C-alpha positions in Angstrom: 0.0 0.0 0.0 1.3 3.4 -1.0 0.8 6.6 0.9 -1.4 8.0 -1.9 -3.8 5.0 -1.9 -4.0 5.1 1.9 -4.8 8.8 1.8 -7.4 8.4 -0.9 -8.9 5.6 1.1 -9.1 7.7 4.2 -10.8 10.5 2.3 -13.3 8.1 0.8 -14.2 6.7 4.2 -14.4 10.1 5.9 -16.6 11.5 3.1 -18.9 8.4 3.2 -19.5 8.9 6.9 -19.9 12.6 6.5 -22.7 12.1 3.9 -24.5 9.7 6.2 -23.7 6.4 4.5 -23.7 4.2 7.6 -22.1 1.3 5.9 -19.9 0.4 3.0 -22.8 -1.6 1.6 -25.1 1.5 1.5 -22.4 3.3 -0.5 -21.8 0.3 -2.7 -25.6 0.0 -3.5 -25.8 3.7 -4.3 -22.7 3.7 -6.5 -23.5 0.4 -8.2 -20.3 -1.4 -7.1 -19.5 -4.4 -4.9 -19.1 -3.7 -1.1 -15.8 -5.5 -1.4 -14.6 -2.7 -3.7 -15.5 -0.1 -1.2 -13.6 -1.9 1.5 -10.5 -2.2 -0.8 -10.7 1.5 -1.6 -11.0 2.5 2.0 -8.1 0.4 3.1 -5.8 1.5 0.2 -5.8 -2.0 -1.4 -7.9 -1.2 -4.5 -6.4 -2.3 -7.8 -9.6 -2.7 -9.7 -11.2 -0.8 -12.6 -11.0 3.0 -12.7 -14.7 3.0 -13.6 -15.7 1.6 -10.2 -13.5 4.2 -8.5 -15.1 7.0 -10.6 -18.6 5.8 -9.7 -17.7 5.8 -6.0 -16.1 9.3 -6.2 -19.0 10.7 -8.1 -21.5 9.3 -5.6 -19.5 11.0 -2.9 -19.3 14.3 -4.8 -15.5 13.9 -5.2 -13.3 14.0 -8.2 -9.7 13.0 -8.9 -7.3 15.3 -10.7 -4.2 14.3 -12.6 -1.4 16.6 -13.3 2.0 16.5 -14.8 4.7 16.2 -12.2 7.3 18.9 -12.6 10.9 18.0 -12.9 13.9 20.3 -12.5 15.3 21.7 -15.7 19.0 21.9 -16.5 19.0 25.5 -15.5 17.5 24.6 -12.1 20.3 22.0 -11.6 23.0 24.5 -12.5 21.7 26.8 -9.8 21.7 23.9 -7.3 24.9 22.4 -8.3 27.2 25.1 -9.8 30.1 23.9 -11.9 33.4 24.1 -10.2 36.0 26.4 -11.7 39.0 24.7 -13.1 41.7 27.1 -11.8 
């Protein structure tokens, strides 16, 4: 389990409870997925279909955003690691 999947699972569980879904089964019924999938999501062990995850997130009024991870440029590295003068 990675930190990201655990964090996502925690957010799903907290949102489920905040919206009054007293059980994983109640959310599963509303989202149209198996209860087992909700359990896997909440514990950070979900490796299933993205469509099931999207259904659960939509039911909870949540969305997931993807963005490009920034990486340092050569100029950034030059600032961090200046070349040594050959004197």
